[in-house]
MARBA-3410 file (N, C-alpha, C, O; in Angstrom, 1 decimal):
238
197.9,109.9,-109.6,196.9,111.0,-109.9,197.4,112.4,-109.4,197.1,113.3,-110.1 ~ 198.1,112.4,-108.3,198.6,113.8,-107.9,199.7,114.2,-108.8,199.9,115.4,-109.0 ~ 200.5,113.3,-109.4,201.5,113.7,-110.4,200.8,114.3,-111.6,201.2,115.3,-112.1 ~ 199.7,113.7,-112.0,198.9,114.2,-113.1,198.3,115.6,-112.8,198.3,116.5,-113.6 ~ 197.8,115.7,-111.5,197.3,117.0,-111.1,198.4,118.1,-111.2,198.1,119.2,-111.7
199.5,117.9,-110.6,200.6,118.9,-110.6,201.2,119.1,-112.0,201.6,120.2,-112.3 ~ 201.2,118.1,-112.9,201.6,118.3,-114.3,200.7,119.3,-115.0,201.1,120.1,-115.9 ~ 199.4,119.3,-114.6,198.5,120.3,-115.2,198.6,121.6,-114.5,198.5,122.7,-115.2 ~ 198.8,121.6,-113.2,199.0,122.9,-112.4,200.2,123.6,-112.9,200.2,124.8,-113.2 ~ 201.3,122.9,-113.0,202.6,123.5,-113.4,202.8,123.1,-114.9,203.9,122.5,-115.2
201.9,123.4,-115.8,202.0,122.9,-117.1,203.1,123.5,-117.9,203.4,124.7,-117.8 ~ 203.6,122.7,-118.9,204.6,123.2,-119.9,204.1,122.6,-121.2,203.3,121.7,-121.2 ~ 204.7,123.1,-122.3,204.3,122.7,-123.6,205.5,122.2,-124.4,206.5,123.0,-124.5 ~ 205.5,121.0,-124.8,206.7,120.3,-125.3,207.3,121.0,-126.6,208.4,120.9,-126.9 ~ 206.4,121.7,-127.3,206.9,122.4,-128.6,207.4,123.8,-128.4,207.8,124.4,-129.3
207.4,124.3,-127.1,207.9,125.6,-126.8,209.4,125.5,-126.6,209.9,124.8,-125.7 ~ 210.2,126.2,-127.5,211.6,126.3,-127.3,212.3,124.9,-127.3,213.4,124.8,-126.8 ~ 211.7,124.0,-128.0,212.3,122.7,-128.2,212.6,122.0,-126.9,213.7,121.4,-126.7 ~ 211.7,122.0,-125.9,211.9,121.4,-124.6,211.4,120.0,-124.5,211.3,119.4,-123.4 ~ 210.9,119.4,-125.7,210.3,118.1,-125.6,211.2,117.1,-124.9,210.7,116.3,-124.1
212.5,117.1,-125.1,213.4,116.2,-124.5,213.5,116.3,-123.0,214.0,115.4,-122.4 ~ 213.0,117.4,-122.4,213.2,117.6,-121.0,211.9,117.2,-120.2,211.9,117.2,-119.0 ~ 210.8,116.9,-121.0,209.5,116.7,-120.3,209.5,115.5,-119.4,209.0,115.5,-118.3 ~ 210.1,114.4,-119.8,210.2,113.2,-119.0,210.9,113.4,-117.7,210.5,113.0,-116.6 ~ 212.0,114.1,-117.8,212.8,114.5,-116.6,212.1,115.4,-115.7,212.1,115.3,-114.5
211.3,116.3,-116.3,210.5,117.3,-115.5,209.5,116.5,-114.7,209.4,116.8,-113.5 ~ 208.8,115.6,-115.3,207.8,114.8,-114.5,208.5,113.9,-113.4,208.0,113.9,-112.3 ~ 209.6,113.3,-113.8,210.2,112.3,-112.9,211.1,112.9,-111.8,211.2,112.3,-110.7 ~ 211.6,114.1,-112.0,212.5,114.6,-111.0,212.0,115.9,-110.3,212.4,116.2,-109.2 ~ 211.1,116.6,-111.0,210.6,117.8,-110.4,209.2,117.6,-109.8,208.9,118.1,-108.7
208.3,116.9,-110.5,206.9,116.7,-110.1,206.7,115.5,-109.2,206.3,115.7,-108.0 ~ 207.0,114.3,-109.7,206.6,113.1,-109.0,207.2,113.0,-107.6,206.4,112.6,-106.7 ~ 208.5,113.3,-107.3,209.0,113.1,-106.0,208.3,114.0,-104.9,208.4,113.7,-103.7 ~ 207.7,115.1,-105.4,207.1,116.1,-104.4,205.6,116.1,-104.5,205.0,117.0,-103.8 ~ 205.0,115.2,-105.2,203.6,115.3,-105.4,202.7,115.2,-104.2,201.6,115.7,-104.1
203.3,114.5,-103.1,202.6,114.4,-101.8,203.4,115.0,-100.7,203.1,114.7,-99.5 ~ 204.4,115.8,-101.0,205.3,116.3,-100.0,204.9,117.8,-99.7,203.8,118.1,-99.6 ~ 206.0,118.6,-99.4,205.8,120.0,-99.1,205.7,120.8,-100.3,206.5,120.6,-101.3 ~ 204.7,121.7,-100.4,204.5,122.5,-101.6,205.7,123.4,-101.9,206.0,123.5,-103.1 ~ 206.4,123.9,-100.9,207.6,124.7,-101.1,208.7,123.9,-101.9,209.3,124.4,-102.8
208.8,122.6,-101.5,209.8,121.8,-102.2,209.4,121.6,-103.7,210.2,121.6,-104.6 ~ 208.1,121.3,-103.9,207.6,121.2,-105.3,207.8,122.4,-106.1,208.3,122.4,-107.2 ~ 207.4,123.6,-105.5,207.6,124.8,-106.2,209.0,125.1,-106.6,209.3,125.6,-107.7 ~ 209.9,124.8,-105.7,211.3,125.1,-105.9,211.9,124.2,-107.0,212.6,124.6,-107.9 ~ 211.5,122.9,-107.0,211.9,121.9,-108.0,211.4,122.3,-109.4,212.2,122.3,-110.4
210.2,122.8,-109.5,209.6,123.2,-110.7,210.4,124.5,-111.2,210.7,124.6,-112.4 ~ 210.6,125.4,-110.3,211.2,126.7,-110.6,212.6,126.6,-111.1,213.1,127.6,-111.7 ~ 213.3,125.5,-110.7,214.7,125.3,-111.1,214.8,124.4,-112.3,215.9,124.1,-112.7 ~ 213.7,123.9,-112.8,213.8,123.0,-113.9,213.9,123.7,-115.3,213.1,124.6,-115.5 ~ 214.7,123.2,-116.2,214.9,123.9,-117.5,213.6,123.9,-118.3,213.3,124.8,-119.0
212.7,122.9,-118.1,211.5,122.9,-118.9,210.6,124.1,-118.6,210.1,124.7,-119.5 ~ 210.5,124.4,-117.3,209.7,125.6,-116.9,210.4,126.9,-117.2,209.7,127.8,-117.7 ~ 211.7,126.9,-117.0,212.4,128.2,-117.3,212.4,128.6,-118.8,212.4,129.7,-119.1 ~ 212.4,127.5,-119.6,212.3,127.8,-121.1,210.9,128.1,-121.4,210.6,129.1,-122.2 ~ 209.9,127.3,-120.9,208.6,127.5,-121.3,208.0,128.9,-121.0,207.3,129.5,-121.8
208.3,129.4,-119.8,207.8,130.7,-119.4,208.9,131.8,-119.6,208.8,132.8,-118.9 ~ 209.9,131.5,-120.4,210.8,132.6,-120.9,211.7,133.2,-119.9,212.3,134.2,-120.2 ~ 211.9,132.5,-118.7,212.8,133.1,-117.8,214.3,133.0,-118.3,215.2,133.7,-117.8 ~ 214.5,132.0,-119.2,215.9,131.9,-119.7,216.3,133.1,-120.5,217.5,133.4,-120.7 ~ 215.3,134.0,-120.8,215.6,135.2,-121.5,215.6,136.4,-120.6,215.8,137.6,-121.0
215.4,136.2,-119.3,215.2,137.3,-118.3,216.6,137.7,-117.8,217.2,137.0,-117.1 ~ 217.0,139.0,-118.1,218.3,139.4,-117.7,218.2,140.9,-117.3,217.3,141.6,-117.8 ~ 219.1,141.4,-116.5,219.2,142.8,-116.2,219.3,143.6,-117.4,220.1,143.4,-118.3 ~ 218.4,144.6,-117.5,218.4,145.5,-118.7,217.5,144.9,-119.8,217.2,145.6,-120.8 ~ 217.1,143.6,-119.7,216.2,143.0,-120.7,215.2,142.1,-119.9,215.2,140.9,-120.1
214.4,142.8,-119.1,213.5,142.1,-118.2,212.4,141.4,-119.0,211.8,142.0,-119.9 ~ 212.1,140.1,-118.6,211.0,139.4,-119.1,210.1,139.0,-117.9,210.6,138.2,-117.1 ~ 208.9,139.5,-117.9,208.0,139.3,-116.7,207.2,138.1,-116.8,206.4,137.8,-115.9 ~ 207.3,137.3,-117.9,206.3,136.2,-118.1,206.2,135.2,-116.9,205.1,135.0,-116.4 ~ 207.4,134.6,-116.5,207.3,133.6,-115.5,207.0,134.3,-114.1,206.2,133.7,-113.3
207.5,135.5,-113.9,207.1,136.2,-112.6,205.6,136.3,-112.5,205.1,136.2,-111.4 ~ 205.0,136.7,-113.6,203.5,136.9,-113.5,202.8,135.6,-113.3,201.9,135.5,-112.5 ~ 203.2,134.6,-114.1,202.5,133.3,-114.1,202.7,132.6,-112.7,201.8,131.9,-112.2 ~ 203.9,132.7,-112.1,204.2,132.0,-110.9,203.2,132.5,-109.8,202.9,131.8,-108.8 ~ 202.9,133.8,-109.9,202.0,134.4,-108.9,200.5,134.1,-109.2,199.7,133.8,-108.4
200.2,134.3,-110.5,198.8,134.2,-110.9,198.3,132.8,-111.0,197.1,132.5,-110.7 ~ 199.1,131.9,-111.5,198.7,130.5,-111.8,199.3,129.4,-110.8,198.6,128.4,-110.6 ~ 200.4,129.7,-110.3,201.1,128.6,-109.5,201.0,128.8,-108.0,201.1,127.8,-107.3 ~ 200.8,130.0,-107.5,200.8,130.2,-106.0,199.6,131.0,-105.5,198.7,130.4,-105.1 ~ 199.6,132.3,-105.6,198.7,133.1,-104.9,197.3,133.2,-105.6,196.3,133.3,-105.0
197.3,133.1,-107.0,196.1,133.2,-107.7,195.7,134.7,-108.0,196.2,135.6,-107.5 ~ 194.7,134.8,-109.0,194.3,136.1,-109.4,193.6,136.9,-108.3,192.9,136.3,-107.5 ~ 193.8,138.2,-108.3,193.1,139.1,-107.3,193.3,138.6,-105.9,192.4,138.7,-105.1 ~ 194.6,138.3,-105.6,194.9,137.8,-104.3,195.7,138.8,-103.5,196.2,138.6,-102.4 ~ 195.9,140.0,-104.0,196.6,141.1,-103.3,197.9,141.5,-103.8,198.4,142.6,-103.4
198.5,140.8,-104.7,199.8,141.2,-105.3,199.5,142.3,-106.3,198.4,142.4,-106.9 ~ 200.6,143.0,-106.6,200.4,144.2,-107.6,201.3,144.0,-108.8,202.2,143.1,-108.8 ~ 201.2,144.9,-109.7,202.1,144.9,-110.9,203.5,145.2,-110.4,204.5,144.7,-111.0 ~ 203.6,146.0,-109.4,205.0,146.3,-108.8,205.6,145.0,-108.3,206.8,144.8,-108.5 ~ 204.8,144.1,-107.7,205.4,142.8,-107.2,205.8,142.0,-108.4,206.8,141.3,-108.3
205.0,142.0,-109.5,205.4,141.2,-110.7,206.8,141.7,-111.2,207.7,141.0,-111.5 ~ 206.9,143.0,-111.3,208.1,143.6,-111.8,209.3,143.3,-110.9,210.4,143.0,-111.4 ~ 209.1,143.4,-109.6,210.2,143.1,-108.6,210.6,141.6,-108.7,211.8,141.3,-108.6 ~ 209.6,140.8,-108.8,209.9,139.3,-108.9,210.7,139.0,-110.2,211.6,138.2,-110.2 ~ 210.3,139.7,-111.2,211.1,139.5,-112.5,212.5,139.9,-112.3,213.4,139.3,-112.8
212.7,141.0,-111.6,214.1,141.5,-111.3,214.8,140.5,-110.4,216.0,140.2,-110.7 ~ 214.1,139.9,-109.5,214.7,138.9,-108.6,215.2,137.7,-109.4,216.2,137.0,-109.1 ~ 214.4,137.4,-110.4,214.6,136.2,-111.2,215.6,136.4,-112.4,215.8,135.5,-113.2 ~ 216.1,137.6,-112.5,217.1,137.8,-113.6,218.3,136.9,-113.4,218.8,136.7,-112.3 ~ 218.8,136.4,-114.5,220.0,135.5,-114.4,219.7,134.0,-114.2,220.6,133.2,-114.3
218.4,133.7,-113.8,218.0,132.3,-113.5,217.6,131.8,-114.9,216.6,132.2,-115.5 ~ 218.4,130.8,-115.4,218.1,130.3,-116.7,218.6,129.0,-117.0,218.7,128.2,-116.1 ~ 219.0,128.7,-118.2,219.4,127.3,-118.6,220.6,127.4,-119.5,220.8,128.5,-120.2 ~ 221.4,126.4,-119.6,222.5,126.2,-120.5,222.6,124.8,-120.8,223.0,124.0,-120.0 ~ 222.2,124.4,-122.1,222.3,123.0,-122.5,223.6,122.6,-123.0,223.8,121.5,-123.4
224.6,123.5,-123.0,225.9,123.2,-123.5,226.8,122.7,-122.5,226.4,122.5,-121.3 ~ 228.0,122.4,-122.8,229.0,121.9,-121.8,229.4,123.0,-120.8,229.2,124.2,-121.1 ~ 229.9,122.6,-119.7,230.3,123.6,-118.7,231.5,124.4,-119.2,232.4,123.9,-119.9 ~ 231.4,125.7,-118.9,232.5,126.6,-119.4,233.3,127.1,-118.2,232.8,127.8,-117.3 ~ 234.6,126.8,-118.1,235.4,127.1,-117.0,235.4,128.6,-116.6,235.5,128.9,-115.4
235.4,129.5,-117.6,235.5,130.9,-117.3,234.3,131.4,-116.5,234.3,132.3,-115.7 ~ 233.1,130.7,-116.8,231.9,131.1,-116.1,231.9,130.4,-114.7,231.5,131.1,-113.7 ~ 232.4,129.2,-114.6,232.5,128.5,-113.3,233.3,129.3,-112.3,233.1,129.1,-111.0 ~ 234.2,130.2,-112.7,235.0,130.9,-111.8,234.3,132.2,-111.3,234.9,132.9,-110.4 ~ 233.2,132.6,-111.9,232.5,133.8,-111.5,231.9,133.6,-110.0,231.3,132.6,-109.8
232.1,134.6,-109.2,231.5,134.5,-107.8,230.0,134.5,-107.9,229.4,135.3,-108.6 ~ 229.4,133.5,-107.3,227.9,133.4,-107.3,227.4,132.6,-108.4,226.2,132.3,-108.5 ~ 228.2,132.2,-109.4,227.7,131.4,-110.5,227.3,130.0,-110.0,228.0,129.4,-109.2 ~ 226.1,129.5,-110.5,225.6,128.2,-110.2,225.3,127.4,-111.4,224.6,127.9,-112.3 ~ 225.7,126.2,-111.5,225.4,125.3,-112.6,225.0,123.9,-112.0,225.8,123.3,-111.3
223.8,123.4,-112.3,223.4,122.1,-111.9,222.6,121.5,-113.0,221.5,121.8,-113.3 ~ 223.3,120.6,-113.8,222.7,120.0,-115.0,222.6,121.2,-116.0,223.6,121.9,-116.3 ~ 221.4,121.3,-116.5,221.1,122.4,-117.5,220.7,123.7,-116.8,220.6,124.7,-117.4 ~ 220.4,123.6,-115.5,220.1,124.8,-114.8,221.3,125.7,-114.6,222.4,125.2,-114.3 ~ 221.1,127.0,-114.7,222.2,128.0,-114.6,221.7,129.2,-113.9,220.7,129.8,-114.3
222.5,129.7,-113.0,222.4,131.1,-112.5,223.6,131.8,-112.9,224.7,131.5,-112.4 ~ 223.5,132.8,-113.7,224.6,133.6,-114.2,224.6,135.0,-113.6,223.7,135.8,-114.0 ~ 225.5,135.3,-112.7,225.5,136.6,-112.0,225.7,137.8,-113.0,225.3,138.9,-112.6 ~ 226.3,137.5,-114.1,226.4,138.6,-115.1,225.1,139.1,-115.7,225.0,140.2,-116.2 ~ 224.1,138.3,-115.6,222.8,138.6,-116.1,221.8,139.0,-115.0,220.6,139.3,-115.3
222.3,139.1,-113.7,221.4,139.4,-112.6,221.4,140.8,-112.2,222.4,141.5,-112.3 ~ 220.2,141.3,-111.9,220.0,142.7,-111.4,220.3,142.7,-109.9,219.5,142.2,-109.1 ~ 221.4,143.2,-109.4,221.8,143.2,-108.0,221.3,144.4,-107.2,221.6,144.6,-106.1 ~ 220.4,145.2,-107.8,219.9,146.4,-107.2,219.0,146.0,-106.0,218.5,144.9,-106.0 ~ 218.7,147.0,-105.1,217.7,146.7,-104.0,216.3,146.4,-104.5,215.9,147.0,-105.5
215.6,145.5,-103.9,214.3,145.1,-104.3,213.4,145.0,-103.1,213.9,144.7,-102.0 ~ 212.1,145.2,-103.3,211.1,144.8,-102.3,210.0,144.0,-102.9,209.7,144.2,-104.1 ~ 209.5,143.0,-102.2,208.6,142.0,-102.8,207.5,141.7,-101.7,207.8,141.3,-100.6 ~ 206.3,141.8,-102.1,205.1,141.6,-101.2,205.2,142.4,-99.9,204.9,141.9,-98.8 ~ 205.7,143.6,-100.1,205.6,144.5,-99.0,206.9,144.5,-98.1,206.9,145.3,-97.1
207.9,143.7,-98.4,209.1,143.7,-97.6,210.3,143.7,-98.5,210.3,143.2,-99.6 ~ 211.4,144.2,-98.0,212.7,144.2,-98.8,213.2,142.7,-98.9,212.9,141.9,-98.1 ~ 213.9,142.5,-100.0,214.6,141.2,-100.2,216.0,141.4,-99.6,216.7,142.2,-100.0 ~ 216.3,140.5,-98.7,217.5,140.6,-97.9,218.7,139.9,-98.6,219.8,140.3,-98.4 ~ 218.4,138.9,-99.3,219.5,138.1,-99.9,220.1,138.7,-101.1,219.7,139.8,-101.6
221.1,138.0,-101.7,221.7,138.5,-102.9,222.0,137.4,-103.8,222.1,136.2,-103.4 ~ 222.0,137.7,-105.1,222.2,136.6,-106.1,221.1,135.6,-106.2,219.9,136.0,-106.0 ~ 221.4,134.4,-106.4,220.4,133.3,-106.5,219.6,133.2,-105.3,218.4,132.8,-105.3 ~ 220.1,133.5,-104.1,219.4,133.3,-102.8,218.2,134.3,-102.8,217.2,134.0,-102.1 ~ 218.2,135.3,-103.6,217.0,136.2,-103.7,215.8,135.4,-104.2,214.6,135.5,-103.7
216.0,134.5,-105.2,215.0,133.7,-105.8,214.4,132.8,-104.7,213.1,132.6,-104.6 ~ 215.2,132.1,-103.9,214.7,131.2,-102.9,214.0,132.0,-101.8,212.9,131.5,-101.3 ~ 214.4,133.2,-101.5,213.7,134.0,-100.5,212.3,134.4,-101.0,211.3,134.3,-100.3 ~ 212.2,134.7,-102.3,210.9,135.0,-102.9,210.0,133.8,-102.9,208.8,133.9,-102.6 ~ 210.5,132.7,-103.3,209.7,131.4,-103.3,209.2,131.1,-101.9,208.1,130.6,-101.8
210.0,131.3,-100.9,209.6,131.1,-99.5,208.4,131.9,-99.2,207.4,131.4,-98.6 ~ 208.4,133.2,-99.6,207.3,134.1,-99.3,206.0,133.6,-100.0,204.9,133.6,-99.5 ~ 206.2,133.3,-101.3,205.1,132.8,-102.1,204.4,131.6,-101.5,203.2,131.5,-101.4 ~ 205.3,130.6,-101.2,204.8,129.3,-100.7,204.0,129.4,-99.4,203.1,128.7,-99.2 ~ 204.4,130.4,-98.6,203.8,130.5,-97.3,202.8,131.6,-97.1,202.3,131.9,-96.1
202.5,132.3,-98.3,201.4,133.3,-98.3,200.1,132.7,-98.0,199.8,131.7,-98.6 ~ 199.2,133.3,-97.1,197.9,132.8,-96.9,197.1,132.6,-98.2,196.3,131.7,-98.3 ~ 197.3,133.5,-99.2,196.6,133.4,-100.4,196.9,132.2,-101.2,196.1,131.6,-101.8 ~ 198.2,131.7,-101.1,198.6,130.5,-101.7,197.9,129.3,-101.1,197.5,128.4,-101.8 ~ 197.8,129.3,-99.7,197.1,128.2,-99.1,195.7,128.1,-99.6,195.2,127.0,-99.8
195.0,129.2,-99.7,193.6,129.2,-100.2,193.5,128.8,-101.6,192.7,128.0,-102.0 ~ 194.4,129.3,-102.5,194.4,129.0,-103.9,194.7,127.5,-104.2,193.9,126.9,-104.9 ~ 195.7,127.0,-103.6,196.0,125.5,-103.8,194.9,124.7,-103.2,194.6,123.7,-103.8 ~ 194.4,125.0,-102.1,193.3,124.2,-101.5,192.1,124.2,-102.4,191.4,123.2,-102.6 ~ 191.8,125.4,-103.0,190.6,125.5,-103.9,190.9,124.6,-105.1,190.0,123.9,-105.6
192.1,124.7,-105.7,192.4,123.9,-106.9,192.3,122.4,-106.6,191.7,121.7,-107.4 ~ 192.7,121.9,-105.4,192.6,120.5,-105.1,191.2,120.1,-104.9,190.7,119.1,-105.3 ~ 190.4,121.0,-104.3,189.0,120.7,-104.1,188.2,120.6,-105.4,187.3,119.8,-105.6 ~ 188.6,121.5,-106.3,187.9,121.5,-107.7,188.3,120.2,-108.4,187.4,119.5,-109.0 ~ 189.5,119.7,-108.3,190.0,118.5,-108.9,189.3,117.3,-108.4,188.8,116.4,-109.2
189.2,117.2,-107.1,188.7,116.0,-106.4,187.2,116.0,-106.1,186.5,114.9,-106.0 ~ 186.6,117.2,-106.0,185.2,117.2,-105.4,184.2,117.8,-106.4,183.3,117.1,-106.8 ~ 184.3,119.1,-106.8,183.4,119.7,-107.6,183.9,121.0,-108.2,184.9,121.6,-107.7 ~ 183.3,121.5,-109.2,183.7,122.8,-109.8,183.5,124.0,-108.9,184.1,125.0,-109.0 ~ 182.5,123.8,-107.9,182.2,124.9,-106.9,182.3,124.2,-105.5,181.2,124.0,-104.9
183.5,124.0,-105.0,183.6,123.3,-103.7,183.1,124.2,-102.6,183.2,125.4,-102.7 ~ 182.6,123.6,-101.5,182.1,124.4,-100.4,183.2,125.3,-99.8,184.3,124.8,-99.5 ~ 182.9,126.6,-99.6,184.0,127.5,-99.1,184.5,127.0,-97.7,185.6,127.2,-97.4 ~ 183.6,126.5,-96.9,184.0,126.1,-95.5,185.0,125.0,-95.6,186.0,124.9,-94.8 ~ 184.9,124.0,-96.5,185.8,123.0,-96.7,187.2,123.5,-97.2,188.2,123.1,-96.7
187.1,124.4,-98.2,188.4,125.0,-98.7,189.1,125.8,-97.6,190.3,125.7,-97.5 ~ 188.3,126.4,-96.7,189.0,127.1,-95.6,189.6,126.2,-94.7,190.7,126.5,-94.2 ~ 189.0,125.0,-94.4,189.6,124.1,-93.5,190.9,123.5,-94.1,191.9,123.3,-93.4 ~ 190.9,123.2,-95.4,192.0,122.8,-96.1,193.2,123.8,-96.1,194.3,123.4,-95.8 ~ 192.8,125.1,-96.3,193.8,126.1,-96.2,194.4,126.2,-94.8,195.6,126.5,-94.7
193.6,126.0,-93.8,194.2,126.1,-92.4,195.2,124.9,-92.2,196.2,125.1,-91.6 ~ 194.8,123.7,-92.7,195.8,122.6,-92.7,197.0,122.9,-93.4,198.1,122.6,-92.9 ~ 196.9,123.5,-94.6,198.1,123.8,-95.4,199.0,124.7,-94.7,200.2,124.5,-94.7 ~ 198.4,125.8,-94.1,199.3,126.7,-93.3,199.9,126.1,-92.1,201.0,126.3,-91.7 ~ 199.1,125.3,-91.3,199.5,124.7,-90.1,200.7,123.7,-90.3,201.5,123.6,-89.4
200.7,123.1,-91.4,201.7,122.0,-91.7,202.8,122.5,-92.6,203.5,121.7,-93.2 ~ 202.9,123.8,-92.8,203.9,124.4,-93.7,203.7,123.8,-95.1,204.7,123.5,-95.7 ~ 202.5,123.8,-95.6,202.3,123.4,-97.0,202.4,121.9,-97.3,202.8,121.5,-98.4 ~ 202.0,121.1,-96.3,202.0,119.6,-96.5,200.9,119.2,-97.4,199.7,119.3,-97.0 ~ 201.2,118.7,-98.6,200.2,118.4,-99.6,199.3,117.2,-99.1,198.1,117.2,-99.2
200.0,116.2,-98.6,199.3,115.0,-98.1,198.3,115.3,-97.0,197.2,114.8,-97.0 ~ 198.7,116.2,-96.1,197.9,116.5,-94.9,196.7,117.3,-95.4,195.6,117.2,-94.9 ~ 196.9,118.2,-96.4,195.8,119.0,-97.0,194.8,118.1,-97.7,193.6,118.3,-97.6 ~ 195.3,117.1,-98.4,194.5,116.2,-99.1,193.7,115.4,-98.1,192.5,115.1,-98.3 ~ 194.3,115.0,-97.0,193.6,114.2,-96.0,192.4,115.0,-95.4,191.3,114.4,-95.2
192.6,116.3,-95.2,191.5,117.1,-94.7,190.3,117.0,-95.7,189.1,117.0,-95.4 ~ 190.7,117.1,-97.0,189.6,117.0,-98.1,189.0,115.6,-98.1,187.8,115.5,-98.1 ~ 189.8,114.6,-98.2,189.3,113.2,-98.5,188.6,112.6,-97.4,187.8,111.6,-97.5 ~ 188.8,113.1,-96.2,188.1,112.5,-95.0,187.0,113.4,-94.5,186.4,113.2,-93.5 ~ 186.7,114.4,-95.4,185.6,115.4,-95.0,184.2,114.8,-95.2,184.0,113.9,-96.0
183.3,115.4,-94.5,181.9,115.0,-94.7,181.4,115.4,-96.1,180.7,114.7,-96.8 ~ 181.9,116.5,-96.6,181.5,117.0,-98.0,182.0,116.0,-99.1,181.3,115.8,-100.0 ~ 183.2,115.5,-98.9,183.7,114.5,-99.9,182.9,113.2,-99.8,182.6,112.7,-100.9 ~ 182.6,112.8,-98.7,181.8,111.5,-98.5,180.5,111.6,-99.2,179.9,110.7,-99.8 ~ 179.9,112.8,-99.2,178.6,113.0,-99.8,178.6,113.3,-101.3,177.6,113.4,-101.9
179.8,113.4,-101.8,180.0,113.8,-103.2,180.2,112.6,-104.2,180.3,112.8,-105.4 ~ 180.2,111.4,-103.7,180.5,110.2,-104.5,179.6,110.1,-105.7,178.4,110.2,-105.7 ~ 180.3,110.0,-106.9,179.6,109.8,-108.1,179.2,111.1,-108.8,178.5,111.1,-109.9 ~ 179.5,112.3,-108.2,179.0,113.6,-108.7,180.1,114.3,-109.5,179.8,115.3,-110.2 ~ 181.3,113.7,-109.6,182.4,114.4,-110.2,182.7,113.7,-111.5,183.0,112.5,-111.5
182.7,114.4,-112.6,183.2,113.8,-113.9,184.7,113.7,-113.8,185.4,114.6,-113.3 ~ 185.2,112.6,-114.4,186.7,112.4,-114.4,187.2,112.8,-115.8,186.6,112.7,-116.8 ~ 188.4,113.4,-115.7,189.0,113.7,-117.0,189.5,112.4,-117.7,189.5,111.4,-117.0 ~ 189.8,112.4,-119.0,190.2,111.2,-119.7,191.3,110.4,-119.0,191.2,109.2,-118.9 ~ 192.3,111.0,-118.5,193.4,110.3,-117.9,193.0,109.6,-116.6,193.3,108.4,-116.4
192.2,110.3,-115.8,191.7,109.6,-114.5,190.7,108.5,-114.9,190.7,107.5,-114.1 ~ 190.0,108.7,-115.9,189.0,107.6,-116.3,189.8,106.4,-116.7,189.4,105.3,-116.3 ~ 190.8,106.5,-117.5,191.6,105.3,-117.9,192.3,104.7,-116.7,192.2,103.4,-116.6 ~ 192.9,105.5,-115.8,193.5,104.9,-114.7,192.6,104.1,-113.8,192.8,103.0,-113.4 ~ 191.4,104.7,-113.5,190.4,104.0,-112.7,189.9,102.8,-113.4,189.6,101.8,-112.7
189.7,102.8,-114.7,189.2,101.7,-115.4,190.2,100.5,-115.4,189.8,99.3,-115.2 ~ 191.4,100.8,-115.6,192.5,99.8,-115.5,192.6,99.2,-114.1,192.7,97.9,-114.0 ~ 192.5,100.0,-113.1,192.6,99.5,-111.7,191.4,98.6,-111.4,191.5,97.5,-110.8 ~ 190.2,99.0,-111.9,189.0,98.2,-111.7,189.1,96.8,-112.4,188.7,95.8,-111.9 ~ 189.6,96.9,-113.6,189.8,95.6,-114.4,190.7,94.7,-113.8,190.5,93.4,-114.0
191.8,95.2,-113.2,192.8,94.3,-112.6,192.6,94.2,-111.1,193.6,93.9,-110.3 ~ 191.4,94.4,-110.6,191.1,94.2,-109.2,192.0,95.0,-108.2,192.5,94.5,-107.3 ~ 192.1,96.3,-108.6,192.8,97.3,-107.8,194.3,96.9,-107.8,195.1,97.7,-107.1
END
């Protein structure tokens, strides 16, 4: 069920950019292994997967040809949430940080492999020729790293931002409890998230062992996927 939750949270569309062939790998290698682990690991796996990079257009993001789509969505939908304190300047700077982060479905090319800072892992590619190496600041602080390491530094900041703890906790509470979860419970979940460095299982434990969750039994409608899963489990005696 948490794999299903994260597949919706980090959603992609199979008919965008002909990424249908990558969706199974996206679920099995980016989402499922991290569904109950550390949020930073999950965020990084998603952000390096070709399905996401193509779906949100970062494969087209290059120095001199900036595409802000993934930079905006990663802050608005994946981590901090709307009206959480980031600015349009942060979106623009994150887009610059993410230049050169893309995909290559073709064979490895030796002349690129010799470039300093070039990274190829499967279809994931960081091409330093497409990266903006100029100075950047993000969320109020300079980016210290260079090349692909800038992306990891930015993801670290996003994953550990207090706004991200609140946003992810709220999303989990909406999924498991109600459309309008109690703010006090969400706050306790966010505190657990921050205290455990984004441990998803620990944050869920705060939710599922809470007084509010115990009192909510039978009040939450299940989406079709969860309904089918629970019906099959019931039919086969768990």
